[in-house]
N, C-alpha and C positions, 0 to 999 in steps of 0.2 A: 891135819891140812887139806885143804879141798884140790882136787886133782880135775884136770878134765878142763869140760865145758861151765867150770861153775863160776864162782864170785869174782876170780880173775879176769875171764873171758868176756867175750864180746856179749852185750846185751840184748837180749830179743829182737829191740828195736833197731841197735846196729843191725843184725845179724837183716831183719828184712830190709832194712836201706841196701845191705852188701848184696842180698838177691835182687832188687832191683836196679841197680846199677849193674849187676852184670846181665842182667836181662834186657837191658836197654843196650848194651855195649853189643851183644848177640845180633840185637833188632838192625843197628845199624850197619852191623859189618854184613849183615843178610841184603842189608839194600844195598849198600856198595856194589857186593857181587854182584847185583841183580841190573843195576847202573852200568857197570862193565861187563856182563851179558848182554846188554840192550845194544848198547854201543855196538860192540861185536859183530854183533846180526847185523844192524843197520848198515854198518860200515861194509861189510859182507855184502846185504842187499845193494848198495850202492854200488859195489864192484860190477856187480851182475848186470847191474841197470846200463851203466855206461858202457858194457861188452856189450849187451843186447842190441843198444842204439847203434853204436862200431857197426856191429854186422848188419841194421837197418840201412846203416848209410850207407854202407858197400854194395849192398844189395844194390839199392836204388842209382848210386853212382854208377856200378857197370851194366845197367840196364837202361839205361840211356846213350842213345848214340853218344861216339866219343869225336864227331866233329864230320865237317868233308872231309874223305880224305883224298875226291877226283873231282874233275872239273863237272859242272853242272850241266846244264842244256843252254846253247844259247838261244837268245830271245826271252828270258828270261833272269836276269839280273836282278830285280826285285823279289824274286821266290816265284812271281805270277808273271803271265805272259799278259800283255797289253794289247788289244784290238781296238782297233779305230774304225771299222765296219766288219760285216760279218765275211770279209773277204781279205781283212790287211789285218798282219801285225806288226808292232811297233819293233826293229830288229836293235839288237845290243848285243855285246858279245857274252859269253859266260865266265859264270860266277866261280872265279877261283879257289882252291882248298885255303883255309884263313882268312878268307875276304868276308866283307860286310855286306849285304846285297844293299843294294841303292833304291831307296826309296823312289817313285814315280813322278816324274812334274806334273804336278797340277796348276796350271797359269790360269786358268780359265773360268773359273768354279760359279761365277755370279750367272754365266750366260749357257753353262756347259754340265753335264751331269755327271760326276766323276763316280760309275758306279767299282766296286771293288767287293770281290766273291771269294771266301774260302768255303772249298768245299771237299768234299771225300764221294769217290763214284761209288764207293756203296753203300750211301747214306741215301736212305728212303724219302726222309725232310729236304735236301736235296734235289731231289727227283722231283717232289710236288712244284718247288719253288720253279726249275729249271721249266717242268712242264707248261705250268701258270703263266712265266715270263719271256720263254725266249721269242717268241714270234714279236711281242713290241719293243723288247730290247734290239732286236735285232732291228726294225725297225728306226729306233733312235739312232744307230750305229751309224745306218746307211743313211741317215739323214742329215750327220753330224752335229746333233747335239749333246749325244752322250760318246762314252768312252770306258769300256768295260776289261776291268781287270781282273782275272781268273789265276788264280791259288790254289791246284789239289792240295793236297795232304792225304797222308794213309794213317788213319785214325781205328780203323775198323778192321786190322787184318784177323783179329780173332773172332769176327762173324761169316769169316769164311771157311770151317773145317781145316785150318792148317794150310789153306793152299794160298794166303798172305794177300789175299785178290786187290785190297785197296793199295798196296804197295805196287801190285805188279801194273794194276792201272794207270795207279801216278807215273811210272816210269812210262809206260804206254805214250801218256799225255805229254810227260818230258819228251819223248823222242818224236812226235809229230812238232811238236815246239822248236824241237832241234834243226828237223831236213824239212818239216813241209807246215812252217809257221801259217800261213794264210789258210789251212784248212782248218786251224783250231777250231775254230766258232762249229763248222759245221762235224767236228769230230766229236764236241762235249756234248752237243746236243746228241748225239749216234748213241754215247756210252752211257747217258741217262735212260735213254729207247730203251736198250735193251738189258737194263741194269737187272743182273741176278742179285734173287731174293737173298734179304740175312740170314745166317745160318747155313748156307749151303757153300757147295762147292767155288762158286763162284763161275769165271768163264776160265776157258783155258788160253794160252798164249795163242792157239791157232785161233779161235775165236776171236779174240780181240783183234788180231791183223786183220780180222775178214771184215769185222766191224770199222775198223781206219781207211779200209781199201774203197769199204763203200762211203764212205764221207770224202774220199777224195785225198786221201792220204795214202801212200801206197809207195816203195821202193824197197831194192835189196839193203840199203842201209837202215831204212825202218823195220825189218824186217830182223835183220841181225843186232839190231839197237832193243827187240821186246826181247829177243829170244836170249840174251847174252845178259837181262835185264842193268844196262847200261849204267844207267843213273842210280844204282840201288845207293849209292853213298849218299848222295844229294836230296833223294826221296827220304830218307831217314833225317839227314840235316835240316832240311829245309822243313820237316813236320816238327822237328822239335824246337826249332826258332819259331812258329806260328803260335805252339802250344806254352810256350814261357816267354815272349818276349814280346815289347809293344809293338801295335798293328800301325803301320806306315799311315801316315795322313788322317789319324786319328785320334781318339783321345781313350781309345780300346786296349785295354793290358794286355791283352793275349785271347787268342780263341779257344774257347771255354765249350765251344760247342758246334753242329754246322747243319745248317751253313749261317757262316756270318756275312751278312751283308751292310753293306759301309758305301752311303753315297753322298758325298762331298762331305767329309768326315764324321757324318752322323748315322749310328746306328739304325738299321732297320729292323724293330721287331713286333712288326705287324703279320698278317696271314699270309703262309708261304703259297695259300690256293688262291687268290685272290686278285688277280691281272690288277683290277680299278685300285686295290687298296695301297699297292705299291706304286702305282702311279701318280697316285696322291703324296705319297711320302717324297719320291721323287722330284715331282714337281714345287714341295715344301721346302726340299731341301737347297734348291738351287736358288727359290726365292729367299731364302735366309742371308745363303750365301751375297745374295747382290745388296741384302737390307743392311747388312753388318760389314761391309766393303767399304775401304777410305775412298771416299772420293777424289778424284782428280781434280788437281788445283785449276784454275782457269786462270789462265794468265791475263793480266789490266792494263790498257793499256798507260803509257808514261807521257806526261807532258810536256 
């Protein structure tokens, strides 16, 4: 009688099919394990990515000033100071912590140029605009055909070798707005005239105080305000607001560079060094306001 894998055992064909099936099962098992490993790896990567993004978000949030913790300067309730002449500023109360800045009223855009400038006292392009246009803007102010609103910012602290000149200059300007607001136009011009070069240590507080004094803004209160960095909380919060929120009296989403200049709601993108180009823009902005204004109805006589 035959024994083993003889006549009564699986045929050669059956053994071949059995081997194929066994190989197929091994392949399926291998694929299943590979899929499992892939899901584990991808899941682990996903967890790592989420963790990294959480850390990045935390760093960004912690790097943004967490709001104004003390009162801002008087006469800058919009975050800027409003000048109606070269020697006259509009008086307003101080912006309190947690309060929202109040947009400046611009009631007569059909005949007056409302010029708003967002600037940094370390910014060389702001200096170019100031140098080219300060004389004619001053003439417009004193003639009563323009109003100037200046919003100082502190964007360029990294360009002063760790001395935070932008923030200190902005604080000094806020001190002037608070204690000697009518001297602000002269101080603004003087700070740009003596602007330090980028990537230097900037000016000392003593030098800043000397510049303010030369422009007619000197008092014991201003000296203390500058030396004690009195408005540092407002400086940080005001700068953050301008860099992240829509700009009042315009359709501009935020400050993306300085100077940002707006006239009657229109942003100026022309030459910073050509006064005639800016003058033409101002004239056209006022004309555009006049052409789009709603005419006042004329009463008709009744019979």
